[in-house]
N, C-alpha and C positions, 0 to 999 in steps of 0.2 A: 684382635682381628677386626677389620672393617666389615661388619656384617652387611651393610648396605651395598658395598661393592661386591661382596661375595654372593649376595642373593641375586644379583643381576649377571653374574659370571656365566659364560657358556658351559662351564663344567657342572654337570648335575650333582657331583659330589660336593663341590663348593657351595652350591645353592642349598643342598640338604643340610650341610654342616652349619650354615648361617642360621638355620632354624633350630637344630638339635645338637650342636657341636660341643656342648659342655657336659661334663659328667653328671651334674645335678639334673639337667633336663632329661638325659637318658635314664637316670634312675627314677625320676618322677614318672616317665612313661612306662617303665617296667612295673612300678607299683600300680599305676592305673590299669595296666594289663592284668594285674592280680586282683583287681576289683576295688582298689582304694579310690575314693571319690572326694573325700573331705580333707580340708586343710590340716586338721589335727591328726588325721591318719598318716598323711604324707610326712608331717613334721616328726611325729613319734617314730614312724618306721625308718626314716632316713637320718634322724638326728640333725636335721638341717635348720639353720637359723631362720626365724620367721621372715626377715627382710629379704633374704635370698630366695626363700620359697615363694614369697609373693611376686618377686621379680620374674622368676622362672615360670610360674603358673601364668602370669600375664603374657609373657612371650610365647608360651605354647598355645594359649588361646588365640593370640594375634596371628600365629602361624597356621591356625586351623587344625591343630592336632588334638586340642581339647575344646570342649564347649563348657561354658559356665552356666549353671542353673541355680536359681535361688531355691533353697529347701526350707528356709525359716525366715519369717518376717521379723520376729521379736525373740532374740536379737537377730539382725540380718546375717544370714549365713549362706554361703555358696557351696555348691559341689562342682566337681570337675569331671567330665565324662569324655572318654575317648570318642573322637569323630571317626568317620571312615578313613580319613587320612591318617589318624593316629593308630587305628587298628591295622592299617596296611604297614605300619612301621614295626609292629611286634615281631614279624619274622626276621627283620634286620637285627633286632635285639637278641633274638634266639641265636642267630649266626654269630654275633659278637660273643655271646656267652659260650658257645661251643668252641670258638677260637681261644677264648680265655681259659676254659677248662683244659684244652689240649696243651697250651703253651705256658700257662701260669697256674695250673691247677694243683699245686702242691697242697697236701692236707685235704680237708673236707671242703667240698664245694656243693652248691645247690645245683639242681638239674630239673628239667621238666619231664613229666610223665603224660602219657596218653590216658585221659580219664576213663576211656572206654575199655582199653586193654590192660592198663596198669603198667605197660612197658615204657622204658625210658625213650624219650624222643631224642634222636640224633640229627640235628638240622644240618643240611648242606644247601648250598646255593647252586641251582642248576639252570641251564639254558632251557627256556620254555619250549623252543622248537625241537630240540634234540634230546632233552633230558640228561645231557652230559653235565657233570660237575664243572663249574667254571674254572676251578683250579687245574683242570686237565686240558683246557682249551687255550691255544695260543690266540691272543687277541691283539688288536691294534686300535688305538683311539683315533676316531675320525672327528676332526674339527668342523664347525659349520662352514659350508661352502666347499669342502673337500670332496665329499661324495665318494 
């Protein structure tokens, strides 16, 4: 995928996928949402090769989804913390997870719970203005200049 071309595309989906469109990046963001911040935590939790993890973390920092902070001088060590942009992506991951559980959830799967009530969270994507689930709304894509 030509990420430079896609990141300038008029389609916001293409722009977003240019930043987070591979499975490793999505899984790194998932783990960051769970509180992981350190390279070794991501590596152990995901079983990802160090060179791939380094590349993905760098890309997520450049895209503004993670911030890098030094937590040790000797030896030099960095931690990776979700930015506001990264935190705003967590509901997208929750929606992907719900879709995956519904359509590919054979056997045991993980799920999220509300820490206050203990009940399972069942994410849906809704229109902010009406509260209607997007899956129930007939939509049409409007390209720039069409109005």
